[in-house]
C-alpha positions in Angstrom: -3.8 -6.7 1.9 -3.0 -3.2 3.2 -1.9 -2.2 6.7 -4.8 -1.7 9.0 -5.0 1.5 11.0 -5.6 1.3 14.7 -7.7 4.5 15.0 -11.3 5.0 15.8 -11.9 1.8 17.8 -15.6 1.5 18.8 -16.1 2.4 22.4 -17.3 -1.2 23.3 -13.9 -2.6 22.3 -11.9 -0.3 24.6 -11.5 -1.2 28.2 -12.2 1.3 30.9 -9.4 3.8 31.5 -7.2 2.9 34.3 -3.9 4.2 35.8 -2.0 0.9 35.4 -1.9 -1.6 32.6 -1.6 -5.1 34.0 0.6 -7.4 31.9 1.0 -11.2 31.9 4.1 -12.7 30.3 3.9 -16.1 28.8 7.2 -17.6 27.5 9.0 -20.9 28.2 12.4 -19.1 28.4 13.0 -17.6 31.9 15.7 -15.3 30.4 13.2 -13.8 28.0 10.7 -13.3 30.8 13.3 -11.7 33.0 14.3 -9.4 30.1 10.7 -8.4 29.4 10.1 -7.7 33.1 13.2 -5.4 33.2 12.1 -3.6 30.0 8.6 -3.0 31.3 9.6 -1.9 34.8 10.8 1.4 33.4 7.2 2.4 32.3 5.2 3.8 35.2 1.9 2.7 33.8 2.8 -0.9 33.2 2.9 -3.7 35.8 3.8 -7.3 35.3 1.3 -9.2 37.4 2.3 -12.8 36.5 4.6 -15.0 34.4 3.7 -18.2 32.7 6.0 -20.8 31.2 3.4 -22.4 28.9 0.0 -21.8 27.4 -2.0 -23.7 30.0 -0.4 -21.8 32.8 -1.0 -18.6 31.0 -4.7 -19.3 30.8 -5.0 -20.2 34.5 -2.9 -17.1 35.6 -5.0 -14.9 33.3 -8.2 -16.2 35.0 -6.6 -15.5 38.4 -5.0 -12.1 37.8 -7.3 -10.7 35.0 -4.5 -8.9 33.1 -5.2 -6.2 30.5 -2.6 -7.5 28.1 -0.9 -10.9 27.7 2.4 -11.1 25.9 2.3 -14.6 24.5 5.1 -16.7 23.0 3.9 -19.0 20.2 6.1 -22.0 20.7 5.9 -23.4 24.2 5.7 -27.0 25.5 2.4 -28.5 26.1 -0.3 -26.0 25.3 1.2 -23.6 22.8 0.6 -19.9 22.5 -1.8 -20.2 19.6 -4.1 -22.6 21.5 -3.9 -20.5 24.6 -4.7 -17.3 22.6 -7.9 -19.0 21.2 -8.9 -20.0 24.7 -8.3 -16.6 26.2 -10.1 -14.7 23.5 -13.1 -17.0 23.8 -13.6 -15.9 27.4 -15.5 -12.9 28.7 -14.0 -10.6 29.7 -11.0 -11.4 27.4 -7.6 -9.9 27.8 -5.9 -8.4 24.7 -3.2 -10.8 23.5 0.0 -9.7 21.8 2.0 -12.5 20.2 5.8 -12.6 20.7 7.4 -14.4 17.7 10.3 -14.8 15.4 9.7 -14.2 11.7 9.7 -17.9 10.7 6.2 -18.4 12.3 4.2 -16.6 9.6 1.3 -18.9 9.3 1.0 -19.3 13.0 0.8 -15.6 13.5 -2.0 -15.4 11.0 -3.9 -18.0 12.9 -3.4 -15.9 16.1 -4.8 -12.8 14.3 -7.8 -14.7 13.1 -8.4 -15.8 16.7 -8.6 -12.2 17.8 -5.0 -11.4 18.9 -4.3 -7.7 19.0 -1.3 -8.3 16.8 2.3 -9.5 17.2 5.7 -8.3 18.0 9.1 -9.6 17.1 11.2 -10.5 20.1 13.9 -8.0 19.1 11.4 -5.1 19.3 13.1 -2.1 21.0 11.9 -1.5 24.5 10.2 1.9 23.8 8.3 0.4 20.9 7.3 -2.6 23.0 5.8 -0.2 25.7 3.9 1.8 23.1 2.6 -1.5 21.5 1.3 -2.7 24.9 -0.5 0.7 25.5 -2.2 0.4 22.1 -3.2 -3.2 22.7 -4.7 -2.3 26.1 -7.0 0.2 24.3 -8.0 -2.5 21.8 -5.9 -1.1 19.0 -4.2 -3.6 16.7 -0.5 -3.4 16.6 0.9 -4.8 13.3 4.0 -4.3 11.2 2.6 -3.5 7.7 5.5 -5.0 5.8 5.5 -8.2 7.8 1.7 -8.4 7.6 1.9 -8.3 3.8 4.4 -11.1 3.8 2.2 -13.1 6.2 -0.8 -12.8 3.9 1.3 -13.6 0.8 2.7 -16.7 2.5 -0.6 -18.3 3.2 -2.9 -16.8 0.7 -3.0 -19.9 -1.5 -3.5 -22.4 1.3 -7.2 -23.3 1.4 -8.2 -20.1 -0.3 -11.2 -21.5 -2.2 -12.8 -22.9 1.0 -12.0 -19.8 3.0 -13.2 -17.5 0.2 -16.6 -19.1 0.0 -17.0 -19.1 3.8 -15.9 -15.5 4.0 -18.3 -14.4 1.3 -21.2 -16.2 3.2 -20.3 -14.4 6.4 -20.2 -11.0 4.6 -23.7 -11.6 3.2 -25.2 -10.5 6.6 -24.0 -7.0 5.9 -26.0 -4.3 4.2 -24.8 -2.9 1.0 -23.4 0.2 2.7 -21.7 -1.9 5.5 -20.1 -4.1 2.8 -18.6 -1.0 1.2 -17.3 0.2 4.5 -15.9 -3.3 5.2 -14.0 -3.2 1.9 -12.6 0.2 2.8 -11.4 -1.1 6.2 -9.8 -4.0 4.3 -7.9 -1.5 2.2 -6.4 -0.1 5.4 -8.2 3.2 5.5 -9.0 5.1 8.6 -12.6 6.2 9.5 -11.7 9.7 8.4 -10.4 8.6 5.1 -13.5 6.4 4.5 -15.8 9.3 5.4 -14.1 11.5 2.8 -14.1 8.8 0.1 -17.7 7.8 0.6 -19.0 11.3 1.3 -20.3 10.3 4.7 -20.1 11.9 8.1 -17.4 10.5 10.5 -20.0 9.6 13.0 -21.9 7.6 10.4 -18.8 5.7 9.4 -18.0 4.9 13.0 -21.6 3.6 13.5 -21.2 1.4 10.4 -17.8 0.1 11.6 -19.4 -0.8 15.0 -22.3 -2.6 13.3 -19.9 -4.6 11.1 -17.9 -5.8 14.1 -21.2 -6.8 15.9 -22.8 -8.5 12.9 -19.7 -10.5 12.1 -18.9 -11.2 15.7 -15.4 -9.9 15.4 -13.1 -8.1 17.8 -11.2 -5.6 15.7 -10.5 -4.1 12.3 -7.7 -6.6 11.6 -10.2 -9.4 11.5 -12.5 -7.5 9.2 -9.6 -6.9 6.9 -8.6 -10.6 6.9 -12.2 -11.6 6.1 -12.4 -9.1 3.3 -9.1 -10.5 2.0 -10.4 -14.1 2.2 -13.5 -13.1 0.3 -11.4 -11.6 -2.5 -13.0 -8.2 -2.1 -9.6 -6.4 -1.8 -8.7 -7.7 -5.3 -11.2 -6.1 -7.7 -10.2 -8.3 -10.6 -10.5 -11.5 -8.7 -13.7 -13.4 -9.4 -16.0 -14.2 -6.5 
């Protein structure tokens, strides 16, 4: 699987522009929450509106404060961050969720991405990169480390692949032939502009196809499209379907 670009997000996936991005922190370590609050306080467009110590509290506080972005730890007592992410992303309107994790949680992070999380960050992410990632997430743009993403996919690719592959191919059957081609291009990590050039299509046409793909597959972002293409084996030309 290739890194997925975060450009050209369909308009329906992008929240309305606003002066301040409201952020909810969910981590069972109060020291981590304090450090994150201090990091984000230096950015004039970010505001921490609430702090949660577990997943259940994060879901309740998100309902109350309606944050734009939730920074979610994975391992918390009671309701963990993965379950909380699935709960949050199933709601409407749903906040963007960025996972906070350590590298030993590969399979868990993949589950979060499949649930519609905007991506993940390592807890040692530099403050300036953290701020940029939150801004991207607030606009519906996935924030992923390409190298770690490749390792995530490699780690779990063989687990349940036959079942996932068949299910993924059935889901992709709802696409037209042209949409299927565009989906494979998205899975290859290409931007809309690159797809337009390769397929000899107008940029507006590619954007329209990308929006239709998300709608037909009931997905939130291009990362999920890429994961589905990967599961179906369409990013590996020599792999039998």
